[in-house]
C-alpha positions in Angstrom: -129.7 -12.6 -66.7 -128.7 -9.4 -68.3 -126.2 -7.2 -66.6 -124.5 -4.1 -67.5 -121.3 -6.2 -68.1 -122.6 -8.1 -70.9 -122.9 -4.8 -72.9 -119.0 -4.2 -72.5 -116.7 -4.9 -75.3 -114.3 -6.4 -72.7 -116.9 -8.7 -71.4 -117.4 -9.9 -75.0 -113.5 -10.1 -75.4 -113.5 -12.5 -72.3 -116.1 -14.7 -73.9 -114.0 -15.0 -77.1 -110.8 -15.6 -75.0 -112.5 -18.4 -73.2 -113.9 -20.0 -76.2 -110.6 -19.8 -78.0 -108.8 -21.3 -74.9 -111.0 -24.2 -75.2 -114.2 -23.4 -73.5 -115.6 -23.0 -69.9 -113.8 -26.2 -69.0 -110.6 -24.3 -69.0 -111.9 -21.7 -66.6 -113.7 -24.3 -64.4 -110.2 -26.2 -64.2 -108.5 -23.0 -63.1 -111.0 -22.7 -60.5 -110.5 -26.3 -59.4 -106.8 -25.8 -59.2 -107.4 -23.2 -56.7 -106.9 -20.0 -58.9 -108.5 -16.8 -57.7 -110.7 -14.7 -59.8 -107.9 -12.2 -59.9 -105.5 -14.8 -61.4 -108.1 -16.1 -63.9 -108.9 -12.4 -64.9 -105.2 -11.8 -65.5 -104.9 -14.9 -67.6 -107.7 -13.4 -69.9 -106.5 -9.9 -69.4 -109.8 -8.7 -68.4 -111.4 -7.4 -65.0 -112.3 -10.1 -62.3 -115.8 -8.8 -62.2 -116.3 -10.0 -65.9 -115.3 -13.5 -64.7 -117.8 -13.6 -62.1 -120.5 -12.0 -64.4 -119.8 -14.7 -66.9 -119.9 -17.5 -64.4 -123.2 -16.2 -62.9 -125.0 -15.7 -66.2 -125.6 -19.4 -66.9 -127.2 -21.5 -64.1 -125.5 -24.7 -65.3 -122.2 -22.9 -65.5 -122.7 -21.5 -62.1 -123.5 -25.1 -60.7 -120.3 -26.4 -62.5 -118.3 -23.4 -60.7 -119.6 -24.5 -57.5 -118.5 -28.0 -58.0 -115.0 -26.7 -59.0 -114.8 -24.6 -56.2 -115.5 -27.5 -53.9 -112.9 -29.4 -55.8 -110.3 -26.7 -55.1 -110.4 -27.2 -51.5 -107.6 -29.7 -51.2 -105.5 -27.2 -53.3 -106.2 -24.6 -50.7 -105.4 -27.0 -47.9 -102.0 -27.8 -49.6 -101.2 -24.2 -50.3 -101.7 -23.5 -46.5 -99.2 -26.5 -45.7 -96.8 -25.4 -48.1 -96.8 -21.9 -46.7 -95.9 -23.5 -43.3 -93.3 -25.8 -44.8 -91.5 -22.9 -46.5 -91.6 -20.9 -43.4 -90.0 -23.8 -41.3 -87.3 -24.3 -43.9 -86.3 -20.7 -43.8 -83.3 -20.4 -41.3 -83.5 -16.5 -41.4 -87.2 -16.4 -40.7 -88.2 -13.6 -38.0 -91.1 -13.6 -35.5 -93.2 -11.2 -37.8 -92.6 -13.5 -40.8 -93.6 -16.5 -39.0 -96.8 -14.7 -37.9 -97.5 -13.7 -41.6 -97.0 -17.3 -42.6 -99.2 -18.6 -39.9 -102.0 -16.1 -41.0 -101.7 -16.9 -44.5 -101.8 -20.7 -43.9 -105.0 -20.2 -41.6 -106.7 -18.2 -44.4 -106.0 -21.1 -46.9 -107.5 -23.4 -44.2 -110.5 -21.2 -43.9 -110.8 -21.0 -47.7 -110.9 -24.9 -47.8 -113.6 -24.9 -45.2 -115.6 -22.4 -47.1 -115.1 -24.3 -50.4 -116.1 -27.8 -49.0 -117.7 -27.3 -45.7 -118.5 -31.0 -45.6 -115.0 -32.3 -45.4 -113.0 -29.3 -44.3 -115.0 -27.3 -41.6 -115.1 -30.1 -39.0 -111.3 -30.1 -39.2 -111.1 -26.4 -38.9 -113.1 -26.7 -35.6 -111.4 -29.6 -34.3 -107.7 -27.9 -34.8 -106.1 -26.0 -32.2 -103.8 -23.1 -32.8 -100.2 -24.0 -33.6 -97.3 -21.6 -32.8 -94.6 -22.6 -35.2 -92.1 -20.3 -33.5 -92.5 -22.1 -30.1 -92.5 -25.6 -31.7 -89.2 -24.3 -33.8 -87.7 -23.3 -30.4 -88.7 -26.7 -28.6 -87.1 -28.6 -31.4 -84.0 -26.7 -31.2 -83.6 -27.1 -27.5 -84.3 -30.7 -27.5 -82.8 -31.7 -30.6 -79.7 -33.2 -29.2 -81.6 -34.7 -26.3 -83.7 -37.1 -28.1 -87.0 -35.8 -26.4 -88.9 -34.6 -29.3 -91.3 -37.5 -29.0 -93.7 -35.5 -26.7 -94.6 -33.5 -29.7 -97.6 -34.7 -31.7 -96.5 -36.0 -35.1 -98.8 -33.7 -37.0 -97.0 -30.7 -35.5 -93.5 -32.3 -36.0 -94.0 -32.2 -39.9 -93.9 -28.3 -39.8 -90.6 -28.3 -38.1 -87.3 -27.8 -40.0 -84.7 -30.7 -39.5 -82.5 -29.6 -36.7 -78.8 -29.4 -37.3 -76.3 -29.3 -34.8 -73.8 -26.7 -36.0 -71.1 -27.0 -33.3 -71.0 -28.9 -30.0 -68.8 -27.9 -27.3 -67.2 -30.2 -24.8 -68.4 -30.0 -21.3 -65.7 -28.7 -18.8 -63.6 -27.6 -21.5 
């Protein structure tokens, strides 16, 4: 497949850099690790469009790319979980920051579903919305009462460990 990009010196520089780095397996490993086209392009100091054209120009490479993208689905799922874990551990997080973390996590879940529909799409449809702020508030309100057992275990993992800072004596 001949494209206008193949005529560019930058495109040929990309091909040379990929060869020097160890060949197409290096790029495919980056894809499987969940790296974006933008990250791969920055690594090779080229435009992301050149990376896409390089992948598409060879049918076998394109098929290998699709397999690597499918292998990236767990990485995307882990990134989404890490975003929520980081947000839950931040004692100074604000409401808008919580919403941003939720949106970023949902986006990673969506990517996992796109990358590997067979495994992740059903999970996406089955999962309901999770409101971290409400779970966090619930945990703080019930931390000293020992009544957290009514929250599903999967949602508890997203909560930070509650700590009692000071406890006032009743009637005092």
